[in-house]
C-alpha positions as a Markdown table, in Angstrom:
| # | Residue | x | y | z |
|---|---|---|---|---|
| 1 | Met | 114.5 | 112.1 | 90.8 |
| 2 | Val | 114.7 | 108.5 | 89.8 |
| 3 | Lys | 116.7 | 106.1 | 91.9 |
| 4 | Glu | 119.5 | 104.1 | 90.2 |
| 5 | Ser | 117.8 | 100.8 | 91.2 |
| 6 | Gln | 114.7 | 101.9 | 89.3 |
| 7 | Lys | 116.7 | 102.8 | 86.2 |
| 8 | His | 118.4 | 99.4 | 86.4 |
| 9 | Ala | 115.1 | 97.6 | 86.9 |
| 10 | Ser | 113.6 | 99.4 | 83.9 |
| 11 | Arg | 116.5 | 98.6 | 81.6 |
| 12 | Ala | 116.5 | 95.0 | 82.6 |
| 13 | Trp | 112.7 | 94.8 | 81.9 |
| 14 | Glu | 113.3 | 96.4 | 78.4 |
| 15 | Lys | 116.0 | 93.8 | 77.7 |
| 16 | Arg | 113.6 | 91.0 | 78.7 |
| 17 | Asn | 110.7 | 92.4 | 76.7 |
| 18 | Pro | 112.1 | 93.9 | 73.4 |
| 19 | Glu | 108.8 | 93.5 | 71.5 |
| 20 | Arg | 106.7 | 95.2 | 74.2 |
| 21 | Thr | 109.4 | 98.0 | 74.5 |
| 22 | Ser | 109.3 | 98.7 | 70.8 |
| 23 | Tyr | 105.5 | 98.7 | 70.8 |
| 24 | Leu | 105.3 | 101.2 | 73.7 |
| 25 | Ala | 107.9 | 103.4 | 72.1 |
| 26 | Leu | 105.9 | 103.5 | 68.8 |
| 27 | Arg | 102.7 | 104.0 | 70.6 |
| 28 | Arg | 104.1 | 107.0 | 72.5 |
| 29 | Ala | 105.4 | 108.5 | 69.3 |
| 30 | Thr | 101.9 | 108.1 | 67.7 |
| 31 | Phe | 100.2 | 109.8 | 70.6 |
| 32 | Asn | 102.6 | 112.6 | 70.5 |
| 33 | Phe | 101.9 | 113.1 | 66.8 |
| 34 | Val | 98.1 | 113.2 | 67.3 |
| 35 | His | 96.8 | 116.6 | 68.6 |
| 36 | Pro | 93.0 | 116.3 | 69.0 |
| 37 | Lys | 90.9 | 119.4 | 69.6 |
| 38 | Pro | 90.0 | 120.2 | 73.2 |
| 39 | Gly | 86.8 | 118.5 | 74.4 |
| 40 | Thr | 86.6 | 115.9 | 71.6 |
| 41 | Lys | 86.1 | 112.2 | 72.1 |
| 42 | Ala | 89.6 | 111.6 | 70.9 |
| 43 | Glu | 91.1 | 113.9 | 73.5 |
| 44 | Arg | 89.2 | 112.2 | 76.3 |
| 45 | Ala | 90.3 | 108.8 | 75.1 |
| 46 | Ile | 93.9 | 109.8 | 75.0 |
| 47 | Gln | 93.7 | 111.3 | 78.5 |
| 48 | Ala | 92.0 | 108.3 | 79.9 |
| 49 | Asn | 94.7 | 106.0 | 78.3 |
| 50 | Trp | 97.5 | 108.0 | 79.7 |
| 51 | Met | 96.0 | 107.8 | 83.3 |
| 52 | Ile | 95.9 | 104.0 | 82.9 |
| 53 | Ile | 99.5 | 103.9 | 81.7 |
| 54 | Leu | 100.7 | 106.1 | 84.6 |
| 55 | Met | 99.0 | 103.9 | 87.1 |
| 56 | Ile | 100.9 | 100.8 | 85.9 |
């Protein structure tokens, strides 16, 4: 469950960074569209990228 303070901080960051917010939304939509075959280089790249995003 997400705390209200975290939601507020996220919304504030999105308001201060509209270009980055748009970019990240488009990027997520693109990754959701691509369905690489298991074990391919594309799948490994996407998985590695998501791990980096989750750590931020």
